All heavy atoms as a GROMACS GRO file, in nm:
protein
  405
    1MET      N    1   0.086  -0.116  -0.003
    1MET     CA    2   0.001   0.001  -0.005
    1MET      C    3   0.080   0.123   0.000
    1MET      O    4   0.051   0.232  -0.065
    1MET     CB    5  -0.094  -0.007   0.130
    1MET     CG    6  -0.192   0.107   0.124
    1MET     SD    7  -0.312   0.087  -0.010
    1MET     CE    8  -0.458   0.146   0.066
    2ASN      N    9   0.201   0.117   0.073
    2ASN     CA   10   0.280   0.233   0.080
    2ASN      C   11   0.347   0.264  -0.066
    2ASN      O   12   0.363   0.380  -0.093
    2ASN     CB   13   0.402   0.221   0.171
    2ASN     CG   14   0.340   0.226   0.319
    2ASN    OD1   15   0.250   0.291   0.340
    2ASN    ND2   16   0.413   0.173   0.406
    3LYS      N   17   0.372   0.165  -0.136
    3LYS     CA   18   0.428   0.178  -0.270
    3LYS      C   19   0.328   0.246  -0.360
    3LYS      O   20   0.362   0.338  -0.437
    3LYS     CB   21   0.468   0.049  -0.337
    3LYS     CG   22   0.543   0.066  -0.460
    3LYS     CD   23   0.629  -0.054  -0.495
    3LYS     CE   24   0.697  -0.019  -0.621
    3LYS     NZ   25   0.814  -0.102  -0.641
    4ILE      N   26   0.194   0.215  -0.344
    4ILE     CA   27   0.098   0.282  -0.423
    4ILE      C   28   0.085   0.432  -0.385
    4ILE      O   29   0.081   0.518  -0.476
    4ILE     CB   30  -0.044   0.214  -0.398
    4ILE    CG1   31  -0.049   0.070  -0.454
    4ILE    CG2   32  -0.158   0.296  -0.460
    4ILE    CD1   33  -0.155  -0.013  -0.421
    5LYS      N   34   0.090   0.466  -0.259
    5LYS     CA   35   0.092   0.602  -0.219
    5LYS      C   36   0.213   0.681  -0.263
    5LYS      O   37   0.195   0.798  -0.308
    5LYS     CB   38   0.087   0.612  -0.063
    5LYS     CG   39  -0.046   0.568  -0.005
    5LYS     CD   40  -0.046   0.569   0.145
    5LYS     CE   41  -0.172   0.519   0.211
    5LYS     NZ   42  -0.157   0.506   0.359
    6GLU      N   43   0.326   0.610  -0.264
    6GLU     CA   44   0.450   0.676  -0.321
    6GLU      C   45   0.439   0.704  -0.470
    6GLU      O   46   0.481   0.820  -0.512
    6GLU     CB   47   0.564   0.580  -0.297
    6GLU     CG   48   0.691   0.622  -0.345
    6GLU     CD   49   0.805   0.528  -0.328
    6GLU    OE1   50   0.808   0.448  -0.235
    6GLU    OE2   51   0.899   0.524  -0.425
    7ILE      N   52   0.387   0.612  -0.547
    7ILE     CA   53   0.365   0.639  -0.690
    7ILE      C   54   0.264   0.751  -0.714
    7ILE      O   55   0.291   0.836  -0.802
    7ILE     CB   56   0.321   0.512  -0.765
    7ILE    CG1   57   0.429   0.394  -0.751
    7ILE    CG2   58   0.284   0.533  -0.901
    7ILE    CD1   59   0.373   0.255  -0.795
    8ILE      N   60   0.161   0.760  -0.634
    8ILE     CA   61   0.064   0.871  -0.649
    8ILE      C   62   0.132   1.002  -0.622
    8ILE      O   63   0.104   1.104  -0.685
    8ILE     CB   64  -0.055   0.845  -0.554
    8ILE    CG1   65  -0.135   0.727  -0.604
    8ILE    CG2   66  -0.147   0.974  -0.546
    8ILE    CD1   67  -0.244   0.675  -0.510
    9ARG      N   68   0.217   1.013  -0.520
    9ARG     CA   69   0.285   1.137  -0.489
    9ARG      C   70   0.371   1.175  -0.601
    9ARG      O   71   0.387   1.291  -0.640
    9ARG     CB   72   0.367   1.118  -0.357
    9ARG     CG   73   0.286   1.134  -0.232
    9ARG     CD   74   0.380   1.157  -0.105
    9ARG     NE   75   0.455   1.044  -0.082
    9ARG     CZ   76   0.411   0.930  -0.009
    9ARG    NH1   77   0.282   0.927   0.034
    9ARG    NH2   78   0.488   0.837   0.015
   10LYS      N   79   0.440   1.077  -0.663
   10LYS     CA   80   0.526   1.102  -0.788
   10LYS      C   81   0.452   1.161  -0.899
   10LYS      O   82   0.495   1.257  -0.962
   10LYS     CB   83   0.599   0.982  -0.822
   10LYS     CG   84   0.716   0.937  -0.738
   10LYS     CD   85   0.787   0.816  -0.793
   10LYS     CE   86   0.887   0.758  -0.703
   10LYS     NZ   87   0.952   0.637  -0.757
   11ILE      N   88   0.331   1.094  -0.923
   11ILE     CA   89   0.239   1.140  -1.033
   11ILE      C   90   0.205   1.285  -1.005
   11ILE      O   91   0.213   1.362  -1.096
   11ILE     CB   92   0.122   1.049  -1.044
   11ILE    CG1   93   0.159   0.914  -1.095
   11ILE    CG2   94   0.015   1.120  -1.141
   11ILE    CD1   95   0.046   0.812  -1.091
   12GLU      N   96   0.171   1.317  -0.881
   12GLU     CA   97   0.129   1.459  -0.861
   12GLU      C   98   0.233   1.558  -0.868
   12GLU      O   99   0.211   1.674  -0.905
   12GLU     CB  100   0.060   1.463  -0.723
   12GLU     CG  101  -0.065   1.395  -0.694
   12GLU     CD  102  -0.113   1.380  -0.557
   12GLU    OE1  103  -0.034   1.386  -0.471
   12GLU    OE2  104  -0.232   1.345  -0.532
   13SER      N  105   0.364   1.513  -0.851
   13SER     CA  106   0.474   1.601  -0.862
   13SER      C  107   0.529   1.634  -0.998
   13SER      O  108   0.599   1.721  -1.021
   13SER     CB  109   0.582   1.564  -0.759
   13SER     OG  110   0.646   1.446  -0.812
   14LYS      N  111   0.501   1.544  -1.088
   14LYS     CA  112   0.542   1.543  -1.233
   14LYS      C  113   0.474   1.649  -1.303
   14LYS      O  114   0.353   1.666  -1.291
   14LYS     CB  115   0.540   1.408  -1.299
   14LYS     CG  116   0.626   1.297  -1.237
   14LYS     CD  117   0.776   1.326  -1.242
   14LYS     CE  118   0.849   1.216  -1.185
   14LYS     NZ  119   0.989   1.243  -1.178
   15LYS      N  120   0.549   1.710  -1.401
   15LYS     CA  121   0.489   1.811  -1.480
   15LYS      C  122   0.452   1.758  -1.628
   15LYS      O  123   0.357   1.794  -1.685
   15LYS     CB  124   0.570   1.940  -1.493
   15LYS     CG  125   0.584   2.010  -1.358
   15LYS     CD  126   0.621   2.143  -1.368
   15LYS     CE  127   0.662   2.206  -1.240
   15LYS     NZ  128   0.554   2.210  -1.142
   16GLU      N  129   0.542   1.673  -1.675
   16GLU     CA  130   0.531   1.615  -1.816
   16GLU      C  131   0.417   1.501  -1.811
   16GLU      O  132   0.429   1.410  -1.727
   16GLU     CB  133   0.663   1.568  -1.863
   16GLU     CG  134   0.760   1.679  -1.890
   16GLU     CD  135   0.882   1.626  -1.965
   16GLU    OE1  136   0.872   1.523  -2.033
   16GLU    OE2  137   0.988   1.683  -1.942
   17THR      N  138   0.335   1.510  -1.917
   17THR     CA  139   0.233   1.409  -1.938
   17THR      C  140   0.299   1.270  -1.953
   17THR      O  141   0.242   1.178  -1.893
   17THR     CB  142   0.141   1.444  -2.059
   17THR    OG1  143   0.086   1.579  -2.038
   17THR    CG2  144   0.027   1.349  -2.067
   18PHE      N  145   0.395   1.262  -2.032
   18PHE     CA  146   0.455   1.125  -2.061
   18PHE      C  147   0.506   1.074  -1.928
   18PHE      O  148   0.486   0.946  -1.913
   18PHE     CB  149   0.578   1.138  -2.161
   18PHE     CG  150   0.631   1.009  -2.197
   18PHE    CD1  151   0.557   0.916  -2.288
   18PHE    CD2  152   0.741   0.962  -2.142
   18PHE    CE1  153   0.612   0.794  -2.317
   18PHE    CE2  154   0.803   0.836  -2.179
   18PHE     CZ  155   0.726   0.751  -2.272
   19GLU      N  156   0.575   1.144  -1.841
   19GLU     CA  157   0.618   1.084  -1.717
   19GLU      C  158   0.500   1.028  -1.634
   19GLU      O  159   0.503   0.934  -1.566
   19GLU     CB  160   0.688   1.191  -1.636
   19GLU     CG  161   0.832   1.230  -1.692
   19GLU     CD  162   0.890   1.344  -1.620
   19GLU    OE1  163   0.821   1.428  -1.572
   19GLU    OE2  164   1.016   1.337  -1.620
   20LYS      N  165   0.390   1.112  -1.635
   20LYS     CA  166   0.266   1.075  -1.566
   20LYS      C  167   0.213   0.935  -1.617
   20LYS      O  168   0.164   0.853  -1.538
   20LYS     CB  169   0.163   1.179  -1.569
   20LYS     CG  170   0.196   1.304  -1.480
   20LYS     CD  171   0.086   1.399  -1.490
   20LYS     CE  172   0.132   1.526  -1.401
   20LYS     NZ  173   0.017   1.616  -1.378
   21ILE      N  174   0.203   0.929  -1.752
   21ILE     CA  175   0.155   0.812  -1.811
   21ILE      C  176   0.249   0.682  -1.777
   21ILE      O  177   0.182   0.582  -1.736
   21ILE     CB  178   0.150   0.819  -1.966
   21ILE    CG1  179   0.046   0.923  -2.009
   21ILE    CG2  180   0.123   0.696  -2.037
   21ILE    CD1  181   0.053   0.962  -2.156
   22ALA      N  182   0.370   0.696  -1.770
   22ALA     CA  183   0.452   0.583  -1.731
   22ALA      C  184   0.438   0.549  -1.583
   22ALA      O  185   0.420   0.433  -1.552
   22ALA     CB  186   0.609   0.628  -1.751
   23LEU      N  187   0.410   0.650  -1.501
   23LEU     CA  188   0.388   0.613  -1.363
   23LEU      C  189   0.250   0.556  -1.338
   23LEU      O  190   0.232   0.476  -1.258
   23LEU     CB  191   0.398   0.754  -1.272
   23LEU     CG  192   0.543   0.794  -1.253
   23LEU    CD1  193   0.547   0.932  -1.190
   23LEU    CD2  194   0.619   0.702  -1.160
   24LEU      N  195   0.150   0.604  -1.419
   24LEU     CA  196   0.022   0.544  -1.411
   24LEU      C  197   0.019   0.392  -1.453
   24LEU      O  198  -0.046   0.310  -1.391
   24LEU     CB  199  -0.087   0.614  -1.501
   24LEU     CG  200  -0.122   0.740  -1.458
   24LEU    CD1  201  -0.208   0.819  -1.563
   24LEU    CD2  202  -0.222   0.731  -1.338
   25LYS      N  203   0.100   0.359  -1.547
   25LYS     CA  204   0.114   0.209  -1.578
   25LYS      C  205   0.181   0.135  -1.454
   25LYS      O  206   0.129   0.026  -1.425
   25LYS     CB  207   0.211   0.195  -1.702
   25LYS     CG  208   0.247   0.059  -1.735
   25LYS     CD  209   0.132  -0.036  -1.774
   25LYS     CE  210   0.178  -0.166  -1.814
   25LYS     NZ  211   0.106  -0.269  -1.746
   26GLU      N  212   0.271   0.197  -1.397
   26GLU     CA  213   0.329   0.136  -1.269
   26GLU      C  214   0.232   0.122  -1.163
   26GLU      O  215   0.224   0.009  -1.096
   26GLU     CB  216   0.453   0.209  -1.224
   26GLU     CG  217   0.535   0.161  -1.119
   26GLU     CD  218   0.652   0.239  -1.080
   26GLU    OE1  219   0.708   0.323  -1.160
   26GLU    OE2  220   0.704   0.224  -0.966
   27LEU      N  221   0.151   0.226  -1.141
   27LEU     CA  222   0.044   0.230  -1.044
   27LEU      C  223  -0.054   0.115  -1.068
   27LEU      O  224  -0.091   0.054  -0.987
   27LEU     CB  225  -0.018   0.366  -1.042
   27LEU     CG  226  -0.139   0.386  -0.945
   27LEU    CD1  227  -0.092   0.370  -0.801
   27LEU    CD2  228  -0.209   0.517  -0.957
   28ASP      N  229  -0.090   0.110  -1.203
   28ASP     CA  230  -0.186   0.002  -1.246
   28ASP      C  231  -0.138  -0.136  -1.203
   28ASP      O  232  -0.214  -0.217  -1.143
   28ASP     CB  233  -0.216   0.014  -1.390
   28ASP     CG  234  -0.326  -0.077  -1.430
   28ASP    OD1  235  -0.429  -0.096  -1.368
   28ASP    OD2  236  -0.311  -0.148  -1.530
   29ASP      N  237  -0.008  -0.155  -1.226
   29ASP     CA  238   0.042  -0.289  -1.196
   29ASP      C  239   0.044  -0.308  -1.045
   29ASP      O  240   0.013  -0.423  -0.999
   29ASP     CB  241   0.191  -0.294  -1.247
   29ASP     CG  242   0.202  -0.294  -1.398
   29ASP    OD1  243   0.098  -0.318  -1.463
   29ASP    OD2  244   0.317  -0.270  -1.447
   30GLU      N  245   0.084  -0.219  -0.967
   30GLU     CA  246   0.084  -0.220  -0.822
   30GLU      C  247  -0.056  -0.237  -0.764
   30GLU      O  248  -0.086  -0.328  -0.670
   30GLU     CB  249   0.147  -0.106  -0.755
   30GLU     CG  250   0.301  -0.102  -0.766
   30GLU     CD  251   0.373  -0.223  -0.696
   30GLU    OE1  252   0.318  -0.254  -0.595
   30GLU    OE2  253   0.461  -0.272  -0.768
   31VAL      N  254  -0.159  -0.174  -0.820
   31VAL     CA  255  -0.297  -0.196  -0.767
   31VAL      C  256  -0.341  -0.336  -0.803
   31VAL      O  257  -0.416  -0.396  -0.719
   31VAL     CB  258  -0.381  -0.081  -0.830
   31VAL    CG1  259  -0.533  -0.111  -0.798
   31VAL    CG2  260  -0.350   0.051  -0.777
   32SER      N  261  -0.313  -0.378  -0.929
   32SER     CA  262  -0.351  -0.515  -0.958
   32SER      C  263  -0.297  -0.614  -0.856
   32SER      O  264  -0.358  -0.713  -0.818
   32SER     CB  265  -0.313  -0.550  -1.105
   32SER     OG  266  -0.381  -0.457  -1.200
   33LYS      N  267  -0.165  -0.604  -0.842
   33LYS     CA  268  -0.093  -0.695  -0.752
   33LYS      C  269  -0.160  -0.686  -0.607
   33LYS      O  270  -0.182  -0.790  -0.550
   33LYS     CB  271   0.051  -0.656  -0.739
   33LYS     CG  272   0.133  -0.761  -0.652
   33LYS     CD  273   0.280  -0.732  -0.670
   33LYS     CE  274   0.327  -0.634  -0.563
   33LYS     NZ  275   0.474  -0.611  -0.562
   34PHE      N  276  -0.186  -0.571  -0.556
   34PHE     CA  277  -0.246  -0.552  -0.422
   34PHE      C  278  -0.379  -0.611  -0.426
   34PHE      O  279  -0.422  -0.678  -0.322
   34PHE     CB  280  -0.251  -0.403  -0.390
   34PHE     CG  281  -0.308  -0.362  -0.256
   34PHE    CD1  282  -0.231  -0.396  -0.147
   34PHE    CD2  283  -0.431  -0.302  -0.242
   34PHE    CE1  284  -0.276  -0.367  -0.005
   34PHE    CE2  285  -0.472  -0.268  -0.106
   34PHE     CZ  286  -0.396  -0.308   0.002
   35ARG      N  287  -0.458  -0.593  -0.530
   35ARG     CA  288  -0.604  -0.643  -0.531
   35ARG      C  289  -0.593  -0.804  -0.526
   35ARG      O  290  -0.669  -0.866  -0.454
   35ARG     CB  291  -0.673  -0.601  -0.665
   35ARG     CG  292  -0.815  -0.649  -0.675
   35ARG     CD  293  -0.880  -0.602  -0.788
   35ARG     NE  294  -0.816  -0.660  -0.922
   35ARG     CZ  295  -0.764  -0.578  -1.016
   35ARG    NH1  296  -0.774  -0.443  -1.007
   35ARG    NH2  297  -0.707  -0.629  -1.118
   36LYS      N  298  -0.507  -0.860  -0.596
   36LYS     CA  299  -0.486  -1.009  -0.596
   36LYS      C  300  -0.451  -1.063  -0.458
   36LYS      O  301  -0.502  -1.160  -0.416
   36LYS     CB  302  -0.385  -1.058  -0.694
   36LYS     CG  303  -0.429  -1.045  -0.848
   36LYS     CD  304  -0.316  -1.093  -0.940
   36LYS     CE  305  -0.362  -1.060  -1.076
   36LYS     NZ  306  -0.251  -1.084  -1.180
   37GLU      N  307  -0.361  -0.984  -0.393
   37GLU     CA  308  -0.321  -1.023  -0.251
   37GLU      C  309  -0.447  -1.022  -0.166
   37GLU      O  310  -0.465  -1.110  -0.078
   37GLU     CB  311  -0.212  -0.929  -0.204
   37GLU     CG  312  -0.085  -0.957  -0.275
   37GLU     CD  313   0.021  -0.853  -0.235
   37GLU    OE1  314   0.000  -0.749  -0.154
   37GLU    OE2  315   0.133  -0.858  -0.281
   38LEU      N  316  -0.529  -0.914  -0.174
   38LEU     CA  317  -0.647  -0.895  -0.091
   38LEU      C  318  -0.744  -1.009  -0.122
   38LEU      O  319  -0.809  -1.061  -0.030
   38LEU     CB  320  -0.716  -0.761  -0.120
   38LEU     CG  321  -0.651  -0.648  -0.051
   38LEU    CD1  322  -0.724  -0.512  -0.082
   38LEU    CD2  323  -0.637  -0.658   0.103
   39ILE      N  324  -0.764  -1.046  -0.250
   39ILE     CA  325  -0.862  -1.155  -0.280
   39ILE      C  326  -0.808  -1.280  -0.226
   39ILE      O  327  -0.895  -1.359  -0.165
   39ILE     CB  328  -0.874  -1.162  -0.433
   39ILE    CG1  329  -0.943  -1.044  -0.491
   39ILE    CG2  330  -0.932  -1.296  -0.475
   39ILE    CD1  331  -0.950  -1.034  -0.644
   40ASN      N  332  -0.680  -1.312  -0.224
   40ASN     CA  333  -0.623  -1.434  -0.170
   40ASN      C  334  -0.646  -1.435  -0.026
   40ASN      O  335  -0.684  -1.541   0.030
   40ASN     CB  336  -0.476  -1.446  -0.217
   40ASN     CG  337  -0.455  -1.480  -0.357
   40ASN    OD1  338  -0.546  -1.535  -0.421
   40ASN    ND2  339  -0.341  -1.454  -0.408
   41LYS      N  340  -0.619  -1.325   0.044
   41LYS     CA  341  -0.642  -1.322   0.185
   41LYS      C  342  -0.785  -1.334   0.222
   41LYS      O  343  -0.822  -1.409   0.322
   41LYS     CB  344  -0.594  -1.180   0.241
   41LYS     CG  345  -0.604  -1.158   0.382
   41LYS     CD  346  -0.544  -1.029   0.426
   41LYS     CE  347  -0.562  -1.009   0.577
   41LYS     NZ  348  -0.528  -0.872   0.625
   42PHE      N  349  -0.884  -1.281   0.149
   42PHE     CA  350  -1.023  -1.288   0.183
   42PHE      C  351  -1.063  -1.445   0.154
   42PHE      O  352  -1.135  -1.493   0.237
   42PHE     CB  353  -1.097  -1.197   0.079
   42PHE     CG  354  -1.245  -1.218   0.094
   42PHE    CD1  355  -1.316  -1.156   0.194
   42PHE    CD2  356  -1.318  -1.287  -0.008
   42PHE    CE1  357  -1.453  -1.164   0.209
   42PHE    CE2  358  -1.457  -1.298   0.005
   42PHE     CZ  359  -1.522  -1.233   0.111
   43GLN      N  360  -1.014  -1.495   0.053
   43GLN     CA  361  -1.054  -1.640   0.022
   43GLN      C  362  -1.002  -1.730   0.138
   43GLN      O  363  -1.063  -1.823   0.182
   43GLN     CB  364  -0.998  -1.680  -0.111
   43GLN     CG  365  -1.078  -1.623  -0.222
   43GLN     CD  366  -1.012  -1.653  -0.361
   43GLN    OE1  367  -0.897  -1.686  -0.372
   43GLN    NE2  368  -1.091  -1.638  -0.465
   44ARG      N  369  -0.878  -1.707   0.183
   44ARG     CA  370  -0.822  -1.787   0.297
   44ARG      C  371  -0.906  -1.766   0.421
   44ARG      O  372  -0.927  -1.864   0.491
   44ARG     CB  373  -0.674  -1.756   0.318
   44ARG     CG  374  -0.581  -1.812   0.221
   44ARG     CD  375  -0.435  -1.806   0.275
   44ARG     NE  376  -0.402  -1.659   0.305
   44ARG     CZ  377  -0.329  -1.582   0.216
   44ARG    NH1  378  -0.309  -1.616   0.088
   44ARG    NH2  379  -0.303  -1.459   0.251
   45GLU      N  380  -0.946  -1.640   0.447
   45GLU     CA  381  -1.024  -1.621   0.577
   45GLU      C  382  -1.159  -1.687   0.567
   45GLU      O  383  -1.214  -1.710   0.670
   45GLU     CB  384  -1.038  -1.469   0.596
   45GLU     CG  385  -0.909  -1.393   0.636
   45GLU     CD  386  -0.924  -1.253   0.638
   45GLU    OE1  387  -1.027  -1.192   0.601
   45GLU    OE2  388  -0.823  -1.181   0.670
   46ASN      N  389  -1.214  -1.696   0.448
   46ASN     CA  390  -1.348  -1.756   0.438
   46ASN      C  391  -1.363  -1.903   0.407
   46ASN      O  392  -1.459  -1.958   0.379
   46ASN     CB  393  -1.427  -1.684   0.324
   46ASN     CG  394  -1.462  -1.543   0.369
   46ASN    OD1  395  -1.500  -1.519   0.472
   46ASN    ND2  396  -1.451  -1.453   0.268
   47LYS      N  397  -1.236  -1.971   0.432
   47LYS     CA  398  -1.253  -2.118   0.414
   47LYS      C  399  -1.281  -2.185   0.545
   47LYS      O  400  -1.271  -2.140   0.651
   47LYS     CB  401  -1.115  -2.172   0.369
   47LYS     CG  402  -1.094  -2.146   0.223
   47LYS     CD  403  -0.960  -2.203   0.175
   47LYS     CE  404  -0.945  -2.191   0.025
   47LYS     NZ  405  -0.839  -2.256  -0.034
   0.00000   0.00000   0.00000
């Protein structure tokens, strides 16, 4: 979660659109990874 917050701060501080797009791709990857971890945790808790 901290990595996601860090990427968001970087996006907010960048001025160039291309840099923001690259960071958004990285953010998307991290959010997907985090979502999968939460789903796995939820499934383990409900067994």
